[in-house]
BAVOTI-597273 format. One record per residue: residue number from 1; x, y, z of N, C-alpha, C in turn. Coordinates in Angstrom, 3 decimals. Example, Ala and Ser with C-alpha at 12.3 -4.5 7.8 and 13.67 -1.06 7.14 Angstrom:
(atom 1, (13.190, -5.690, 7.800), (12.300, -4.500, 7.800), (13.200, -3.300, 7.800)) (atom 2, (12.850, -2.250, 7.080), (13.670, -1.060, 7.140), (12.900, 0.030, 7.870)) 
This chain:
(atom 1, (12.651, -8.886, 45.943), (13.483, -8.006, 45.126), (12.892, -7.921, 43.722)) (atom 2, (12.893, -6.729, 43.171), (12.313, -6.518, 41.845), (13.211, -7.122, 40.771)) (atom 3, (12.587, -7.592, 39.702), (13.368, -8.176, 38.619), (14.000, -7.113, 37.730)) (atom 4, (13.343, -5.956, 37.612), (13.922, -4.860, 36.821), (14.097, -3.668, 37.741)) (atom 5, (15.257, -3.045, 37.672), (15.542, -1.931, 38.558), (14.948, -0.649, 37.993)) (atom 6, (13.985, -0.115, 38.641), (13.351, 1.170, 38.300), (12.852, 1.210, 36.859)) (atom 7, (12.417, 0.079, 36.334), (11.826, -0.006, 34.985), (12.786, 0.406, 33.864)) (atom 8, (14.074, 0.295, 34.049), (15.041, 0.695, 33.017), (15.077, -0.303, 31.856)) (atom 9, (14.872, -1.573, 32.117), (15.042, -2.584, 31.076), (13.887, -2.606, 30.079)) (atom 10, (12.745, -2.011, 30.398), (11.591, -2.103, 29.512), (11.314, -0.790, 28.779)) (atom 11, (12.228, 0.121, 28.782), (11.990, 1.428, 28.168), (11.678, 1.309, 26.672)) (atom 12, (12.399, 0.492, 25.941), (12.180, 0.367, 24.504), (11.310, -0.817, 24.131)) (atom 13, (10.493, -1.288, 25.067), (9.725, -2.504, 24.852), (8.298, -2.206, 24.382)) (atom 14, (8.145, -1.216, 23.495), (6.829, -0.882, 22.959), (6.828, -1.148, 21.461)) (atom 15, (5.673, -1.522, 20.945), (5.551, -1.835, 19.528), (4.641, -0.798, 18.884)) (atom 16, (4.938, -0.434, 17.655), (4.103, 0.538, 16.952), (2.946, -0.183, 16.244)) (atom 17, (1.932, 0.591, 15.920), (0.775, 0.038, 15.221), (1.148, -0.288, 13.780)) (atom 18, (0.477, -1.273, 13.188), (0.730, -1.641, 11.807), (0.352, -0.529, 10.858)) (atom 19, (0.976, -0.497, 9.687), (0.767, 0.601, 8.745), (-0.330, 0.323, 7.732)) (atom 20, (-0.918, -0.855, 7.756), (-2.036, -1.221, 6.869), (-1.686, -1.046, 5.400)) (atom 21, (-0.507, -1.527, 5.026), (-0.065, -1.440, 3.636), (-0.530, -2.668, 2.862)) (atom 22, (-0.394, -2.614, 1.541), (-0.686, -3.770, 0.714), (-1.779, -3.511, -0.291)) (atom 23, (-2.165, -4.572, -0.971), (-3.174, -4.493, -2.028), (-4.554, -4.435, -1.384)) (atom 24, (-5.355, -3.461, -1.787), (-6.721, -3.311, -1.284), (-7.739, -3.824, -2.300)) (atom 25, (-7.446, -3.700, -3.586), (-8.307, -4.229, -4.649), (-7.432, -5.109, -5.533)) (atom 26, (-7.809, -6.367, -5.697), (-6.997, -7.324, -6.434), (-7.366, -7.333, -7.911)) (atom 27, (-6.573, -8.003, -8.733), (-6.809, -8.083, -10.165), (-8.164, -8.672, -10.482)) (atom 28, (-8.895, -8.023, -11.382), (-10.213, -8.485, -11.771), (-11.347, -7.856, -10.971)) (atom 29, (-11.032, -7.195, -9.863), (-12.073, -6.538, -9.071), (-12.468, -5.221, -9.727)) (atom 30, (-13.723, -4.851, -9.576), (-14.191, -3.586, -10.140), (-13.923, -2.456, -9.152)) (atom 31, (-13.614, -1.278, -9.692), (-13.318, -0.102, -8.871), (-14.088, 1.101, -9.394)) (atom 32, (-14.307, 2.035, -8.508), (-14.913, 3.330, -8.818), (-13.807, 4.383, -8.752)) (atom 33, (-14.022, 5.550, -9.349), (-13.022, 6.624, -9.220), (-12.805, 6.998, -7.759)) (atom 34, (-11.547, 7.085, -7.350), (-11.201, 7.420, -5.974), (-10.926, 6.223, -5.096)) (atom 35, (-11.233, 5.014, -5.551), (-10.949, 3.817, -4.752), (-9.443, 3.603, -4.637)) (atom 36, (-8.991, 3.224, -3.452), (-7.577, 2.912, -3.237), (-7.329, 1.484, -3.694)) (atom 37, (-6.346, 1.307, -4.587), (-6.011, -0.020, -5.100), (-4.876, -0.626, -4.281)) (atom 38, (-3.849, 0.191, -3.971), (-2.711, -0.324, -3.219), (-2.091, 0.781, -2.383)) (atom 39, (-1.705, 0.423, -1.147), (-0.915, 1.325, -0.306), (0.466, 0.702, -0.164)) (atom 40, (1.511, 1.509, -0.396), (2.875, 0.979, -0.442), (3.861, 2.014, 0.052)) (atom 41, (5.057, 1.559, 0.382), (6.170, 2.437, 0.715), (7.091, 2.460, -0.487)) (atom 42, (7.217, 3.609, -1.139), (8.010, 3.694, -2.361), (7.223, 3.186, -3.540)) (atom 43, (7.858, 3.163, -4.715), (7.156, 2.772, -5.934), (7.488, 1.334, -6.307)) (atom 44, (7.014, 0.378, -5.512), (7.164, -1.030, -5.885), (6.315, -1.306, -7.111)) (atom 45, (5.113, -0.719, -7.133), (4.242, -0.772, -8.297), (4.086, 0.654, -8.811)) (atom 46, (4.048, 0.808, -10.129), (3.876, 2.123, -10.737), (2.448, 2.271, -11.238)) (atom 47, (2.007, 3.507, -11.356), (0.643, 3.786, -11.793), (0.574, 3.721, -13.311)) (atom 48, (-0.326, 2.891, -13.820), (-0.547, 2.778, -15.251), (-1.756, 3.591, -15.671)) (atom 49, (-2.324, 3.226, -16.808), (-3.479, 3.937, -17.360), (-4.688, 3.789, -16.434)) (atom 50, (-5.364, 4.906, -16.175), (-6.554, 4.896, -15.335), (-6.272, 4.953, -13.847)) (atom 51, (-4.998, 5.129, -13.448), (-4.642, 5.217, -12.033), (-3.736, 6.418, -11.804)) (atom 52, (-3.582, 6.786, -10.545), (-2.639, 7.849, -10.200), (-1.876, 7.475, -8.938)) (atom 53, (-0.670, 8.046, -8.822), (0.198, 7.824, -7.673), (0.127, 9.069, -6.791)) (atom 54, (-0.234, 8.902, -5.515), (-0.365, 10.042, -4.618), (0.968, 10.345, -3.945)) (atom 55, (0.968, 11.363, -3.071), (2.201, 11.791, -2.414), (2.807, 10.717, -1.518)) (atom 56, (1.973, 9.868, -0.929), (2.493, 8.800, -0.059), (2.564, 7.459, -0.792)) (atom 57, (2.629, 7.496, -2.114), (2.811, 6.341, -2.994), (1.594, 5.408, -3.042)) (atom 58, (0.443, 5.893, -2.606), (-0.799, 5.132, -2.745), (-1.238, 5.184, -4.199)) (atom 59, (-1.676, 4.059, -4.740), (-2.204, 4.034, -6.110), (-3.719, 3.976, -6.019)) (atom 60, (-4.378, 4.935, -6.685), (-5.832, 4.988, -6.646), (-6.415, 5.093, -8.044)) (atom 61, (-7.677, 4.680, -8.184), (-8.349, 4.637, -9.481), (-8.823, 6.028, -9.878)) (atom 62, (-8.708, 6.334, -11.178), (-9.206, 7.592, -11.722), (-10.499, 7.402, -12.505)) (atom 63, (-10.792, 6.170, -12.886), (-12.007, 5.912, -13.650), (-12.615, 4.585, -13.219)) (atom 64, (-13.837, 4.351, -13.647), (-14.533, 3.118, -13.323), (-14.043, 2.006, -14.238)) (atom 65, (-13.823, 0.829, -13.684), (-13.351, -0.294, -14.483), (-12.883, -1.434, -13.602)) (atom 66, (-12.038, -2.302, -14.184), (-11.494, -3.435, -13.439), (-9.980, -3.289, -13.316)) (atom 67, (-9.457, -3.805, -12.223), (-8.026, -3.694, -11.921), (-7.250, -4.763, -12.675)) (atom 68, (-6.085, -4.373, -13.210), (-5.195, -5.323, -13.884), (-3.758, -5.031, -13.465)) (atom 69, (-3.016, -6.084, -13.139), (-1.599, -5.986, -12.787), (-0.795, -6.507, -13.963)) (atom 70, (0.182, -5.724, -14.453), (1.007, -6.147, -15.584), (2.466, -5.788, -15.344)) (atom 71, (3.356, -6.538, -15.994), (4.781, -6.250, -15.943), (5.247, -5.859, -17.335)) (atom 72, (5.906, -4.711, -17.429), (6.433, -4.227, -18.703), (7.867, -3.778, -18.494)) (atom 73, (8.773, -4.340, -19.242), (10.192, -3.999, -19.205), (10.750, -4.067, -17.777)) (atom 74, (10.345, -5.100, -17.058), (10.856, -5.314, -15.710), (10.200, -4.464, -14.640)) (atom 75, (9.268, -3.590, -15.003), (8.562, -2.752, -14.045), (7.142, -3.276, -13.846)) (atom 76, (6.633, -3.226, -12.620), (5.285, -3.688, -12.321), (4.330, -2.497, -12.344)) (atom 77, (3.235, -2.636, -13.085), (2.256, -1.566, -13.236), (0.885, -2.047, -12.801)) (atom 78, (0.045, -1.081, -12.402), (-1.353, -1.347, -12.089), (-2.193, -0.497, -13.027)) (atom 79, (-3.149, -1.129, -13.715), (-4.026, -0.456, -14.671), (-5.463, -0.591, -14.231)) (atom 80, (-6.307, 0.335, -14.715), (-7.751, 0.197, -14.602), (-8.297, 0.257, -16.015)) (atom 81, (-8.974, -0.819, -16.439), (-9.500, -0.892, -17.799), (-11.008, -0.989, -17.772)) 
């Protein structure tokens, strides 16, 4: 006798692929224009000087320099200096 009747019990037993979010370039690392610094859902980190926030909340470098993470007035920012 089968343990599951007509495969009904395993219908929702699939897992989705990971979204590959998180920090891609850490503080002190050098970046080129266009490099992705962080991929995130929502604005956990905000774009500071030398960075931009894209439509899917990815923060990327606009100029060549080094990455810096700072907190100002309770908000977390990412800079490229």
